[in-house]
Steps between C-alpha positions, in 0.01 A plus 500: 500500500177451314172367629561173316832451681346568840209267425741226395706542818185478712383191312833327549501597870156346552596183310821470702309538827250235390775261395679540832181454705356212294697208651422594860136577430443181301655288776280678755189425294584130462593458867185685605290275280664185636455615860138594435430156358673338798298714741177413325580128511610497864254767616776690682416869464787662691637818337861432600492171309461691176719802571820350644572249217431766236742743662771236532462377142488856364822588685671188368382583148630856530838368611506253212414755227697788651803472264272502196290787640806710573628430150172622354513816713860572403417448132201735522700763691780484245254549214330783690823689562614441143176657378577830673603743230845654524387849407288582808590848620 
């Protein structure tokens, strides 16, 4: 396996990890922003008000995108195992 092949596998691994994490992280950012605005408007500065809804929405998002995420992981794993040369001794 050449350096180019290894670099390509690492690049695809990083892109796959980013694609899988993007939906959950983007939902967390938007929910955090909405809760921060609500806290600023109502002047409620309790930490649990911001943490609990984010955790719940992130868990629901993970459950919603889980079939797609698993499909992406299976596709990457299949390509990774297919890239292993047959002539390794």
